[in-house]
C-alpha positions as CSV (number, residue, x, y, z in Angstrom):
1,M,2.5,-42.0,-12.0
2,Q,4.9,-39.2,-10.8
3,F,7.3,-40.0,-13.7
4,L,4.6,-39.1,-16.4
5,R,3.3,-35.8,-14.2
6,S,6.7,-34.4,-14.6
7,L,7.7,-35.2,-17.8
8,Y,7.1,-32.9,-20.9
9,F,8.0,-32.7,-24.4
10,S,9.6,-29.3,-26.0
11,S,8.5,-28.0,-29.1
12,R,12.1,-29.2,-30.5
13,F,10.9,-32.7,-30.1
14,Y,7.3,-32.3,-31.8
15,I,9.4,-30.6,-34.8
16,S,11.4,-33.6,-35.2
17,I,8.6,-36.0,-34.7
18,I,7.1,-33.7,-38.0
19,V,10.1,-34.1,-39.9
20,L,10.3,-37.8,-39.1
21,I,6.9,-38.5,-40.4
22,F,7.4,-36.6,-43.3
23,I,10.9,-38.6,-44.2
24,F,8.9,-41.6,-43.9
25,S,5.9,-40.7,-45.8
26,V,8.5,-39.7,-48.7
27,G,10.4,-43.1,-48.0
28,F,7.3,-45.4,-48.9
29,S,8.3,-44.7,-52.7
30,L,11.9,-43.7,-52.5
31,P,13.5,-46.6,-50.5
32,F,16.7,-44.1,-49.7
33,F,14.7,-41.7,-48.1
34,F,13.4,-44.9,-46.0
35,A,16.7,-46.1,-45.0
36,I,17.5,-42.4,-44.2
37,G,14.3,-42.1,-41.7
38,K,15.1,-45.2,-40.2
39,V,18.6,-44.3,-38.9
40,L,17.3,-40.5,-37.9
41,L,14.5,-42.4,-36.0
42,L,17.3,-44.6,-34.1
43,V,19.1,-41.6,-33.4
44,F,16.2,-39.6,-32.2
45,A,15.3,-42.2,-30.2
46,V,18.9,-42.6,-28.3
47,L,19.5,-38.8,-28.0
48,T,15.7,-38.5,-26.4
49,V,16.7,-41.4,-24.0
50,I,20.2,-39.7,-22.9
51,D,17.9,-36.4,-22.4
52,L,15.7,-38.2,-20.0
53,I,18.7,-40.1,-18.2
54,L,20.4,-36.7,-17.6
55,L,17.1,-35.2,-16.0
56,Y,16.1,-37.7,-14.1
57,H,19.0,-39.5,-13.0
58,K,18.6,-37.5,-9.7
59,N,16.7,-34.7,-8.1
60,A,19.0,-32.2,-8.9
61,L,17.0,-28.9,-8.4
62,T,16.3,-27.4,-4.9
63,G,14.4,-23.9,-4.5
64,S,12.1,-22.1,-1.9
65,R,10.3,-19.0,-1.8
66,S,10.9,-16.0,0.5
67,L,8.6,-12.8,1.4
68,S,7.4,-11.0,4.3
69,N,5.3,-12.6,7.2
70,K,2.9,-10.0,6.3
71,L,2.1,-7.7,3.2
72,S,1.6,-4.1,2.7
73,N,-1.4,-2.6,1.2
74,G,-1.5,-0.5,-1.5
75,D,2.7,-0.9,-1.6
76,E,5.2,-2.8,-4.0
77,N,6.1,-6.3,-1.9
78,L,9.0,-7.8,-2.6
79,V,8.8,-11.5,-3.3
80,S,12.1,-13.8,-4.0
81,I,12.5,-17.2,-5.2
82,Q,15.7,-19.0,-4.7
83,V,16.8,-22.0,-6.9
84,K,19.8,-23.8,-7.2
85,N,21.2,-25.9,-9.9
86,N,22.8,-29.5,-9.3
87,Y,23.2,-30.6,-12.3
88,S,26.5,-31.0,-14.0
89,F,25.1,-28.6,-16.6
90,G,23.7,-25.6,-17.4
91,I,20.2,-25.5,-17.4
92,D,17.0,-23.4,-19.0
93,I,14.4,-22.6,-16.5
94,K,10.8,-21.8,-16.5
95,I,9.1,-20.8,-13.0
96,L,5.3,-20.7,-12.5
97,D,4.7,-19.5,-8.8
98,E,1.1,-19.7,-8.1
99,V,0.6,-16.3,-6.6
100,P,-2.5,-15.6,-4.8
101,E,-6.2,-15.7,-6.8
102,Q,-6.5,-11.7,-5.5
103,F,-3.5,-10.8,-8.4
104,Q,-5.4,-12.8,-11.1
105,L,-2.0,-13.0,-12.5
106,R,-2.5,-15.8,-15.2
107,D,0.1,-15.4,-17.8
108,F,2.9,-14.8,-14.6
109,V,6.1,-16.7,-15.8
110,I,10.1,-16.2,-14.9
111,N,12.3,-17.3,-17.3
112,T,16.2,-17.8,-16.5
113,N,19.3,-19.9,-17.2
114,L,21.1,-21.5,-14.7
115,P,24.9,-22.6,-14.9
116,S,25.8,-25.7,-13.1
117,G,26.4,-25.6,-9.4
118,E,25.0,-21.9,-9.3
119,E,22.2,-20.6,-6.9
120,K,20.4,-17.7,-7.9
121,K,17.6,-15.4,-6.3
122,L,14.6,-13.9,-8.5
123,N,12.8,-11.0,-7.5
124,Y,9.4,-10.0,-8.3
125,H,6.8,-7.5,-6.9
126,L,3.1,-7.7,-6.0
127,R,0.7,-4.9,-5.3
128,P,-2.3,-5.9,-3.2
129,V,-5.2,-3.5,-3.3
130,E,-7.6,-5.0,-0.5
131,R,-6.7,-6.5,3.1
132,G,-7.3,-9.9,4.0
133,E,-6.0,-13.6,3.9
134,Y,-3.9,-14.2,0.6
135,H,-2.6,-17.5,-0.3
136,F,0.3,-18.7,-1.9
137,G,0.4,-22.2,-3.8
138,R,3.4,-24.5,-4.9
139,I,6.4,-23.2,-7.1
140,N,6.1,-25.2,-10.5
141,I,9.7,-25.3,-12.1
142,F,10.6,-26.7,-15.7
143,V,14.0,-27.6,-16.7
144,N,15.1,-28.1,-20.2
145,G,17.3,-31.1,-20.8
146,I,20.9,-30.5,-22.1
147,L,19.6,-31.5,-25.7
148,N,16.3,-29.7,-25.5
149,L,14.1,-32.4,-26.3
150,V,12.6,-33.2,-23.1
151,N,11.4,-31.1,-19.9
152,R,11.2,-31.9,-16.4
153,R,8.7,-30.3,-14.2
154,Y,9.5,-29.5,-10.7
155,I,7.0,-29.1,-7.9
156,L,7.9,-27.4,-5.0
157,K,5.7,-27.1,-1.9
158,Q,5.7,-23.9,-0.6
159,E,2.1,-23.5,-0.1
160,A,1.9,-20.2,2.7
161,M,-1.0,-17.9,3.9
162,V,0.0,-14.5,4.5
163,P,-2.3,-11.7,5.3
164,V,-2.4,-8.1,4.0
165,Y,-2.1,-5.7,6.1
166,P,-2.8,-1.6,6.2
167,A,0.2,0.2,4.5
168,Y,3.0,-0.6,7.0
169,L,6.0,-0.1,4.4
170,Q,4.5,3.5,3.6
171,M,4.2,4.1,7.9
172,R,8.1,2.7,8.0
173,K,9.4,5.2,4.9
174,Y,7.4,8.3,6.7
175,E,8.9,7.0,10.0
176,L,12.7,7.0,8.6
177,L,12.1,10.3,7.1
178,A,10.6,11.8,10.1
179,I,13.7,10.5,12.2
180,S,16.4,11.5,9.7
181,N,14.5,15.3,9.3
182,R,14.1,14.3,5.5
183,L,10.0,14.4,5.2
184,S,10.7,17.2,2.6
185,E,11.5,14.7,0.0
186,V,8.0,13.3,-0.1
187,G,6.5,16.4,0.1
188,I,5.9,17.2,4.1
189,K,6.4,21.0,4.0
190,K,8.5,22.5,6.5
191,I,6.4,24.7,8.6
192,R,7.9,27.6,10.9
193,K,6.3,27.7,14.6
194,L,3.8,30.7,14.8
195,G,4.4,32.2,18.6
196,H,5.7,29.8,21.2
197,N,3.3,27.0,21.4
198,M,5.0,26.2,24.5
199,E,4.1,25.1,27.9
200,F,6.1,27.4,30.4
201,D,9.0,25.4,32.3
202,Q,11.1,27.6,34.4
203,I,13.1,31.2,34.3
204,K,16.7,31.2,33.9
205,E,19.6,33.5,33.3
206,Y,20.0,34.8,29.7
207,V,22.7,33.4,27.5
208,I,23.8,33.9,24.0
209,G,21.1,32.5,21.4
210,D,18.0,32.9,23.5
211,D,14.8,34.6,22.1
212,F,14.8,38.4,23.3
213,R,11.0,37.9,23.3
214,S,11.2,35.6,26.0
215,L,12.6,38.0,28.2
216,N,11.0,38.4,31.9
217,W,11.5,41.9,32.7
218,K,10.4,41.4,36.2
219,A,12.6,39.1,37.1
220,T,15.3,40.7,35.3
221,A,14.7,44.0,37.5
222,R,14.9,41.5,40.8
223,R,18.2,39.8,40.1
224,N,19.8,42.8,38.1
225,Q,20.8,40.7,35.4
226,L,18.6,39.4,32.2
227,M,16.6,36.7,32.8
228,V,14.2,34.6,30.1
229,N,11.3,32.3,30.5
230,Q,12.1,28.5,29.2
231,Y,9.6,26.8,27.7
232,Q,8.9,23.6,26.5
233,E,7.1,21.9,23.8
234,E,3.4,20.8,24.4
235,K,3.2,17.1,24.4
236,S,0.8,14.7,24.6
237,Q,-2.3,16.3,22.4
238,Q,-4.9,14.0,21.5
239,V,-5.0,13.0,17.7
240,Y,-7.9,11.1,16.4
241,S,-8.4,9.3,13.0
242,I,-12.1,8.8,12.4
243,I,-12.8,6.7,9.8
244,D,-16.2,6.9,7.5
245,K,-16.7,3.1,6.4
246,G,-20.0,4.0,4.6
247,R,-21.1,4.0,1.3
248,V,-19.5,7.2,-0.1
249,M,-16.1,5.5,0.8
250,K,-16.7,2.6,-1.6
251,M,-15.7,5.0,-4.8
252,P,-12.2,3.0,-6.1
253,F,-9.0,4.7,-7.4
254,E,-6.1,2.4,-8.8
255,G,-7.9,-0.8,-7.5
256,M,-8.2,0.3,-3.8
257,T,-11.3,2.1,-2.5
258,L,-11.1,5.3,-0.6
259,L,-11.8,3.5,2.6
260,D,-8.5,1.6,2.5
261,Y,-6.6,4.9,1.2
262,A,-8.3,6.4,4.6
263,I,-6.9,3.4,6.7
264,N,-3.3,3.6,5.4
265,A,-3.1,7.6,6.1
266,S,-4.9,6.6,9.3
267,L,-1.9,4.3,10.3
268,V,1.0,6.5,9.0
269,I,-0.3,9.9,11.0
270,S,-1.0,7.9,13.9
271,N,2.9,6.9,13.5
272,I,3.9,10.6,13.0
273,A,1.7,11.7,15.8
274,I,3.6,9.5,18.2
275,L,6.7,10.4,16.8
276,K,6.0,13.9,18.0
277,Q,5.0,12.7,21.4
278,D,1.3,12.9,21.1
279,K,-1.5,10.5,21.6
280,A,-3.0,8.5,18.7
281,G,-6.3,7.2,18.7
282,L,-8.8,5.6,16.4
283,I,-12.9,5.9,15.3
284,T,-14.5,3.9,12.7
285,F,-18.2,4.2,12.0
286,S,-20.9,3.6,9.7
287,K,-24.4,2.6,10.3
288,K,-23.0,1.9,13.8
289,I,-20.0,2.8,15.8
290,G,-17.4,0.2,14.6
291,T,-14.4,0.6,16.6
292,F,-13.2,2.8,19.2
293,L,-9.4,2.7,20.7
294,Q,-8.5,5.2,23.3
295,A,-5.4,7.7,22.2
296,G,-2.2,6.5,23.6
297,N,1.2,6.8,23.0
298,R,2.8,3.7,24.7
299,S,5.1,1.6,22.6
300,L,2.0,-0.7,22.0
301,Q,-0.4,1.5,20.8
302,M,0.9,1.2,17.1
303,N,0.4,-2.1,17.1
304,K,-3.2,-1.9,18.5
305,I,-3.9,0.7,15.9
306,L,-2.3,-1.6,13.0
307,E,-4.6,-4.9,13.8
308,V,-7.6,-2.8,14.6
309,L,-7.2,-1.1,11.3
310,Y,-6.5,-4.5,9.5
311,R,-9.8,-6.1,10.9
312,Q,-12.2,-3.5,9.8
313,L,-15.0,-4.7,7.6
314,T,-17.9,-3.1,6.3
315,N,-21.3,-3.3,4.0
316,F,-20.7,0.3,2.8
317,D,-24.3,1.4,4.4
318,E,-25.2,4.9,5.0
319,S,-23.3,6.6,7.7
320,D,-24.6,7.7,10.6
321,F,-23.0,11.2,11.8
322,E,-25.6,11.9,14.8
323,K,-24.1,8.2,16.4
324,L,-20.4,9.3,15.5
325,Y,-21.3,12.9,17.3
326,V,-23.0,11.2,20.6
327,Q,-19.6,8.4,20.6
328,I,-17.2,11.4,20.6
329,K,-19.0,13.5,23.5
330,R,-19.1,10.2,25.5
331,K,-15.5,9.2,24.9
332,I,-13.4,11.9,24.4
333,N,-13.2,14.3,27.1
334,H,-10.6,16.6,26.2
335,R,-9.9,18.6,23.4
336,S,-8.6,16.6,20.7
337,L,-7.7,16.6,17.0
338,I,-10.0,15.1,14.8
339,L,-9.4,14.1,11.6
340,L,-12.1,12.6,9.6
341,Y,-11.9,10.6,6.6
342,T,-15.1,11.1,4.6
343,N,-16.5,12.1,1.2
344,F,-18.9,14.7,0.1
345,E,-19.8,14.7,-3.3
346,T,-22.3,17.8,-3.4
347,N,-23.3,20.8,-0.9
348,A,-27.0,18.7,-0.4
349,S,-24.8,15.6,1.0
350,L,-23.0,18.2,3.5
351,E,-26.1,19.8,4.4
352,R,-27.5,17.0,6.1
353,Q,-24.6,15.9,8.1
354,L,-23.2,19.7,8.7
355,P,-25.0,20.2,12.1
356,Y,-23.2,17.2,13.7
357,L,-20.0,18.5,12.4
358,K,-20.6,21.7,13.8
359,L,-21.4,20.5,17.5
360,I,-18.0,18.1,17.1
361,A,-16.4,21.5,16.4
362,R,-17.4,23.5,19.4
363,S,-15.3,20.6,21.7
364,H,-12.7,19.5,19.4
365,L,-10.1,20.7,16.5
366,L,-12.4,18.9,13.5
367,V,-10.6,18.7,9.9
368,V,-12.5,16.8,7.8
369,I,-10.5,15.2,4.8
370,I,-12.5,14.6,1.4
371,F,-11.2,13.2,-1.8
372,E,-11.4,14.6,-5.2
373,N,-13.0,12.9,-7.9
374,T,-9.6,12.1,-10.5
375,E,-12.3,10.7,-13.2
376,I,-13.8,14.1,-12.9
377,D,-10.9,16.0,-13.2
378,Q,-9.7,14.2,-16.3
379,L,-12.8,15.0,-18.2
380,I,-12.4,18.5,-17.5
381,R,-8.8,18.5,-18.7
382,N,-9.7,16.9,-22.0
383,E,-10.7,18.9,-24.8
384,A,-14.1,18.7,-26.1
385,K,-14.8,18.0,-29.8
386,S,-18.4,17.5,-30.1
387,T,-21.9,18.5,-28.2
388,E,-22.2,15.4,-26.1
389,E,-18.5,16.0,-24.9
390,I,-19.2,19.7,-24.1
391,Y,-22.0,18.5,-21.9
392,T,-20.4,15.9,-20.5
393,K,-17.4,18.2,-19.6
394,T,-20.0,21.0,-18.4
395,I,-21.4,18.5,-16.0
396,A,-17.9,17.5,-14.8
397,E,-17.1,21.4,-13.8
398,Q,-20.2,21.8,-12.0
399,F,-19.4,18.7,-10.1
400,A,-15.8,20.1,-9.2
401,Y,-17.5,23.3,-8.2
402,E,-19.7,21.7,-5.7
403,K,-16.4,19.8,-4.2
404,K,-15.1,23.5,-3.7
405,Q,-18.5,24.8,-2.3
406,V,-18.6,22.0,0.0
407,I,-15.0,23.4,1.3
408,R,-16.0,26.8,1.9
409,E,-19.2,25.6,3.6
410,L,-17.0,23.9,6.1
411,N,-14.5,26.7,6.4
412,R,-17.6,29.3,6.8
413,F,-18.4,27.8,10.3
414,G,-14.7,27.0,11.3
415,I,-14.2,23.5,10.4
416,H,-10.9,23.1,8.7
417,A,-11.2,21.0,5.5
418,V,-8.8,19.1,3.2
419,L,-9.8,18.3,-0.5
420,T,-7.0,15.6,-1.6
421,K,-6.4,13.4,-4.4
422,P,-6.5,9.7,-3.2
423,Q,-2.5,9.2,-4.0
424,N,-1.7,12.4,-2.0
425,L,-3.8,12.0,0.9
426,T,-1.0,11.0,3.2
427,V,1.2,13.4,2.7
428,N,-1.4,16.2,2.4
429,T,-2.7,15.2,6.2
430,I,0.7,15.0,7.4
431,N,1.1,18.4,6.2
432,K,-2.2,19.7,7.8
433,Y,-1.2,17.7,11.1
434,L,2.0,19.9,11.3
435,E,0.4,23.1,10.3
436,L,-2.2,23.1,13.0
437,K,0.7,22.3,15.5
438,A,2.6,24.7,14.3
439,R,0.0,27.5,14.7
440,G,-0.5,26.4,18.4
441,L,-4.3,25.2,17.4
442,I,-3.5,22.0,19.3
């Protein structure tokens, strides 16, 4: 039974059968063709048996799948399949990997050839767009016989469950760029510090290269030599990422919801903040307060943030900003940078929540991060060629104008705002954080 399950015949085999049937059908009236048909049938049977023996005399193909113990949401994740040919001849193989059903890859096939005794690693990439558990199945490998009449199917039992976490690959990329001072390569601006934005450390003698603006004239007069104030950069400021899990964050972009873009950006900005010696914390909310993670910068803080973000679930209910304000007032006692990821499409939607945003901004430095509607932007850029298209474009321009009005309204009350495309969210958030830090506002 196992033999029959693994046995497949190639297209060359079926073509040969059709040719033989044709010869025999003609041979009933022409004995010469009938004799040729019998010879060809015997030769074909012998060749098929030889092909079968060569393929099945031993299990001569081995292989495995290798991938990370978790996948990164929204990123291209590497998957490798390693196969080795232990046959005494070269083979052509077709690989059907049973990738998780979330990817919906129904025609995923890898074709390659493998010389005798050689091993080959075949790579492909998967981009998940939602968090959760992903189940890989078996690896099916079809091997052509040396005469290409028979195929043998190898089934490699490589079942595995791999969780998809928020974009930790993206986090590592920004971390490496920050450590090597190469953040500008991904669009992070170099921002000059304004003023000191420093804490006083000590008074010391002036040496060449010290800032003249730091001269301490009283100490200079007492010591009869130039003395300067020495400062150290302010550290351990609290940075909270607050993620709205309400219905406004359900809108999709390139397969991912705005919520998952916010989750990925929160992971990256938290890591950058800790690298800058600040403390990173997290709040999620919707109809109710979801998670509160106290700001910290210890070695395990990023692991806690990653696990909390991975487990975020929502029904995309209407968000309650009043409960958010109460939670912030109760739990965050020191002035902090609040990065609020949400979305307001119109001024009317903002007006309902503005009183709570103003209350939060009284005690903390609040940055509201909202998303551009990229589909509307595309409609605006397209040239209108009919009355219907003119009407559609006008409505789209009205929505875009409303978004800009939302930003102006927030700024009017001293609330910082960022309007960003989903794909630029992480870069724009980091830029805003570095700008506020350079201006000494946190």
